[in-house]
C-alpha positions in Angstrom: 35.5 142.8 127.6 37.8 143.5 124.7 39.4 140.4 123.5 41.9 139.3 120.8 44.0 142.4 121.1 47.4 143.8 122.0 47.1 146.6 124.5 50.3 148.8 124.7 50.8 151.0 127.7 53.6 153.2 129.2 54.6 154.1 132.8 55.1 157.8 131.9 57.3 158.8 135.0 59.3 155.6 135.0 60.4 155.2 131.4 59.1 151.6 131.3 56.9 150.4 128.5 54.7 147.5 128.3 52.0 145.5 126.4 49.3 143.1 127.2 47.9 140.5 124.8 44.6 138.5 125.1 43.9 135.8 122.6 40.4 134.2 122.6 38.9 133.4 119.3 42.4 133.6 117.7 43.7 131.0 120.0 40.6 128.8 119.7 41.0 128.9 115.8 44.7 128.3 115.9 44.3 125.2 118.1 41.1 123.8 116.5 41.2 120.3 115.1 44.7 119.6 116.4 43.9 117.4 119.5 46.9 118.7 121.3 47.6 117.2 124.7 47.4 119.6 127.7 51.2 120.2 127.9 51.5 120.9 124.2 48.4 123.1 124.3 49.7 125.1 127.3 53.2 125.6 125.7 51.9 126.6 122.3 49.4 129.0 123.8 52.2 130.8 125.7 54.3 130.9 122.5 51.3 132.4 120.6 51.0 135.1 123.2 54.6 136.1 123.3 55.0 136.0 119.5 52.1 138.4 119.1 53.6 140.8 121.7 56.9 140.8 119.8 55.3 141.1 116.4 53.4 144.2 117.6 56.7 146.0 117.5 57.1 145.5 113.7 57.4 149.0 112.1 57.0 148.0 108.5 55.2 145.3 106.5 56.8 142.0 107.3 56.4 138.6 108.9 58.1 137.3 112.0 58.5 133.5 112.6 59.7 131.9 115.9 60.7 128.3 116.0 61.5 126.4 119.2 63.2 123.2 118.0 64.2 120.5 120.6 64.9 116.9 121.0 62.3 116.3 123.7 58.7 115.0 123.4 57.7 118.4 122.0 60.1 118.7 119.1 58.8 121.7 117.2 56.8 124.8 117.9 56.2 127.3 115.1 54.5 130.6 115.5 54.2 133.2 112.7 52.8 136.7 112.8 52.8 139.7 110.5 52.7 143.5 111.2 48.8 143.3 111.0 48.9 140.8 113.9 47.6 138.0 111.8 48.8 134.9 113.7 49.2 131.2 112.8 51.1 128.3 114.3 51.4 124.7 115.2 53.3 122.1 117.3 54.7 118.7 116.8 55.1 116.1 119.5 55.9 112.5 120.2 53.0 111.0 122.1 55.0 108.0 123.2 57.6 110.0 125.0 55.3 112.8 126.4 55.1 112.7 130.2 52.1 114.7 131.4 53.0 117.5 133.8 56.8 117.4 132.9 58.8 120.7 133.3 59.4 122.6 130.1 63.1 121.6 129.8 62.1 118.0 129.9 59.3 118.6 127.3 61.6 120.4 124.9 65.0 118.9 125.5 68.2 120.4 124.2 67.4 122.8 121.4 67.4 126.4 120.2 65.1 129.3 119.4 65.1 130.6 115.8 63.8 133.9 114.7 63.2 134.6 111.0 62.1 138.0 109.8 61.0 138.8 106.3 60.2 142.4 105.3 59.7 144.1 101.9 62.6 146.4 102.6 65.0 143.5 103.2 67.1 141.9 100.4 67.1 138.7 102.2 65.4 137.2 105.3 67.1 137.9 108.7 67.7 134.9 111.0 68.9 134.7 114.5 69.7 131.5 116.6 69.6 131.6 120.4 70.1 128.6 122.7 67.1 127.8 124.8 67.9 129.1 128.3 65.2 129.1 130.9 62.7 126.8 132.5 59.6 128.4 131.0 58.6 130.0 127.7 58.6 133.3 129.4 62.2 132.8 130.6 63.4 131.7 127.2 62.0 134.8 125.6 63.2 137.2 128.4 66.7 135.9 127.6 66.3 136.3 123.9 64.8 139.8 124.2 67.4 141.1 126.7 70.2 139.9 124.3 68.7 141.1 121.1 67.3 144.4 122.1 69.7 145.2 124.9 66.8 146.1 127.2 65.9 144.3 130.4 62.6 142.5 129.8 60.0 140.8 132.0 57.4 138.5 130.7 54.4 136.8 132.2 52.5 134.2 130.2 49.6 131.9 130.7 47.3 129.7 128.5 44.6 127.1 128.8 42.2 125.5 126.3 40.1 128.8 126.0 42.6 131.7 126.2 46.2 132.7 125.9 47.5 135.8 127.5 50.8 137.6 128.2 52.3 140.8 129.7 55.6 142.3 128.4 57.6 145.0 130.3 60.7 146.7 129.0 63.1 149.0 130.8 63.9 152.0 128.7 67.3 153.9 128.9 66.2 156.7 131.2 64.4 154.4 133.7 67.0 154.5 136.5 67.4 158.2 136.2 63.6 158.8 136.7 63.2 156.3 139.5 66.1 154.2 140.7 63.6 151.6 142.2 61.0 151.8 139.5 62.0 148.8 137.5 62.3 146.6 140.6 59.0 147.8 142.0 57.1 147.1 138.8 58.6 143.7 138.5 57.6 142.8 142.0 54.0 143.9 141.3 54.0 141.9 138.2 55.1 138.8 140.1 52.1 139.0 142.3 49.8 138.0 139.4 48.6 134.5 139.5 47.8 132.5 136.3 44.1 132.1 137.0 43.8 135.9 137.5 45.8 136.5 134.4 43.5 134.3 132.3 40.3 135.8 133.8 40.9 139.6 133.6 40.5 142.0 130.8 43.6 144.0 129.8 42.4 147.2 131.5 41.3 145.4 134.6 44.6 143.7 134.8 46.5 147.0 134.7 44.3 148.4 137.5 44.8 145.2 139.5 48.5 145.2 139.1 49.5 148.9 139.2 46.8 150.9 141.1 49.3 153.5 142.3 51.2 154.0 139.1 50.7 156.6 136.4 50.0 154.4 133.4 49.2 155.8 129.9 47.1 153.4 127.8 47.3 153.5 124.0 44.8 152.2 121.5 44.4 148.4 121.5 45.3 146.6 118.2 43.2 143.7 117.1 44.7 140.2 116.6 43.3 137.4 114.4 44.1 133.9 113.4 44.9 134.0 109.6 45.6 130.9 107.7 43.6 130.9 104.5 43.6 128.4 101.8 46.6 129.1 99.4 46.5 127.3 96.1 48.9 129.8 94.6 51.6 128.6 97.0 50.9 124.9 96.2 50.9 125.5 92.4 54.2 127.4 92.7 55.8 124.5 94.7 54.6 122.0 92.1 55.9 124.0 89.3 59.2 124.2 91.0 59.3 120.3 91.1 58.6 120.2 87.3 56.1 118.2 85.2 58.2 115.0 85.1 58.5 114.8 89.0 54.9 115.6 89.5 53.9 112.8 86.8 56.1 110.4 88.7 54.4 111.1 92.0 51.0 110.8 90.3 51.9 107.4 88.8 53.0 106.1 92.1 50.2 107.4 94.3 47.3 108.2 91.9 47.0 111.7 93.4 49.4 114.4 94.6 48.8 115.1 98.2 50.4 118.2 99.9 50.1 118.7 103.7 50.2 122.3 105.1 50.9 121.6 108.7 50.9 125.2 110.0 47.4 125.8 108.7 46.2 122.2 109.3 45.0 121.8 105.7 45.4 119.2 103.0 45.6 119.8 99.3 45.0 117.1 96.5 45.5 117.3 92.8 44.6 114.5 90.2 45.7 114.1 86.6 43.3 116.7 85.2 44.4 119.3 87.9 48.0 118.7 86.9 47.2 119.1 83.2 45.6 122.5 83.9 48.4 123.6 86.1 51.1 123.0 83.5 49.1 124.2 80.5 48.1 127.5 82.1 50.3 130.6 82.5 51.6 130.8 86.1 49.9 134.2 86.8 46.5 132.9 85.9 46.4 129.9 88.3 44.4 130.5 91.5 
């Protein structure tokens, strides 16, 4: 079974495109050491799947970040993926107000979806804010994609502690001319998929299970990985931006400078000797 991949496909005679994502090791590594409650884990897993599906459409080197910010028990979900399908992400939640089994609108509260896109060809990052509309992660992103890409979209997402999966379908401009009922038919077939089947099947088995009578062209699968390496260069650049006086003040107060990288679940610490080395060495030589 091929895992940790995005599998693109096309209904050739219907002008409908799609993609499936399966995250196994990628999802396990992203969630490792976080102790997420079930509802947080489930929501973050679905966000991981849909972010990867959308990032698979990046046509040039870049990085796409989605943030769901709300006022509910889950107050922040951040997923970040580049054109090589290297994924990272995290969630923040309030344990005291988290009600197990609550519906997504209650878990997130009022909030918004933010997309940030950074690419080498762009002079400045692109940002887009969209109100959270929908009672599921899939519904929120269906609304976002239909608005932003002007193409009707269907999403089906599922996640548990071991795997996160997703299916994306998009109706292309000539779909109604090729088959007036094609989009509705494919949507009805997709709706027959149950979450436990979705989580258990490989991408190709899933296509055969859902669309046995359709002419589906399958393209090469693209690998996905969790990618959140130690990045001292980023920490050094941040401390340099604060300046030596500010860093010395923090050091005097706390005895050590501690930096928390939430998205990678990593801690960085620097003592007086480290600080001396940082500010005495040229910036390009620090690692």
